[in-house]
C-alpha positions in Angstrom: 5.7 -3.0 -26.7 2.5 -5.0 -26.8 0.8 -6.4 -24.0 -1.8 -8.9 -23.3 -3.2 -6.6 -20.5 -7.0 -5.2 -21.6 -7.2 -1.5 -20.3 -10.3 0.9 -20.5 -10.6 4.7 -20.1 -12.2 6.4 -17.5 -13.1 9.9 -15.7 -12.7 10.9 -12.4 -13.1 14.2 -10.3 -10.4 15.1 -7.5 -9.3 18.0 -5.5 -7.0 19.6 -7.8 -4.3 19.9 -5.0 -4.5 16.3 -4.8 -4.2 16.0 -8.7 -1.3 18.3 -8.4 0.6 16.5 -5.8 0.0 13.0 -7.8 1.2 14.4 -10.9 4.5 15.7 -9.1 5.3 12.2 -7.7 3.6 10.0 -10.7 7.1 9.7 -12.2 7.9 8.8 -15.6 5.2 5.8 -15.6 2.7 8.8 -15.7 -0.5 9.4 -13.8 -2.2 6.4 -15.2 0.2 3.7 -13.7 0.4 6.0 -10.6 -3.8 5.7 -10.5 -3.5 2.1 -11.2 -1.3 1.4 -8.3 -3.6 3.3 -5.9 -6.6 1.6 -7.0 -4.9 -1.8 -6.7 -3.7 -1.0 -3.4 -7.3 0.4 -2.5 -8.9 -3.0 -3.7 -6.4 -4.6 -1.7 -7.3 -3.2 1.3 -10.7 -3.8 0.7 -10.2 -7.3 0.3 -8.1 -7.8 3.5 -11.0 -6.0 5.6 -13.4 -8.5 4.2 -11.1 -11.3 5.4 -10.4 -9.8 8.7 -14.2 -9.3 9.2 -14.7 -12.9 8.3 -12.4 -14.2 10.3 -13.6 -12.5 13.5 -17.1 -13.9 12.8 -15.6 -17.2 12.5 -12.9 -17.5 15.5 -14.1 -14.0 17.3 -12.1 -10.9 17.5 -8.4 -10.8 18.4 -7.3 -10.3 22.0 -5.2 -7.3 23.0 -1.9 -9.6 23.1 -2.2 -11.0 19.6 -2.9 -7.2 18.4 0.3 -6.5 20.3 2.4 -9.1 18.7 0.8 -8.5 15.2 1.8 -4.8 15.8 5.5 -5.5 16.7 5.9 -8.4 13.6 4.8 -5.4 11.4 6.8 -2.5 12.7 10.1 -5.0 12.2 9.2 -6.0 8.5 8.6 -2.3 7.8 11.6 -1.2 9.5 13.8 -4.1 7.7 12.0 -3.1 4.4 13.1 0.4 4.9 16.6 0.0 6.0 17.2 -2.3 3.1 16.4 0.3 0.8 18.7 3.0 2.3 22.5 3.2 1.0 24.6 1.2 3.1 26.3 4.1 5.1 22.9 4.9 6.3 21.6 1.6 7.3 23.9 1.6 10.3 22.1 5.0 12.1 18.3 4.1 10.7 16.2 3.7 13.9 
């Protein structure tokens, strides 16, 4: 399979136990794909933090009611995503 994505190799030093756990969960796509997803996730979180900091600077920090509402909405989204992944017989009993 030919891909248009440019890749580059690098070396990283990580805790041996952490690496063993990652390898156990990496699955058929392998360690490189697992690490690429993890790096993208970390970068997304950094960018989100930068955006939130910028918004807080421009608009002020969110008040407690705004935070509680956002947490409630996020909790509902996570619940829907998790139950959508469950087999149908388990959906009825999901928390």
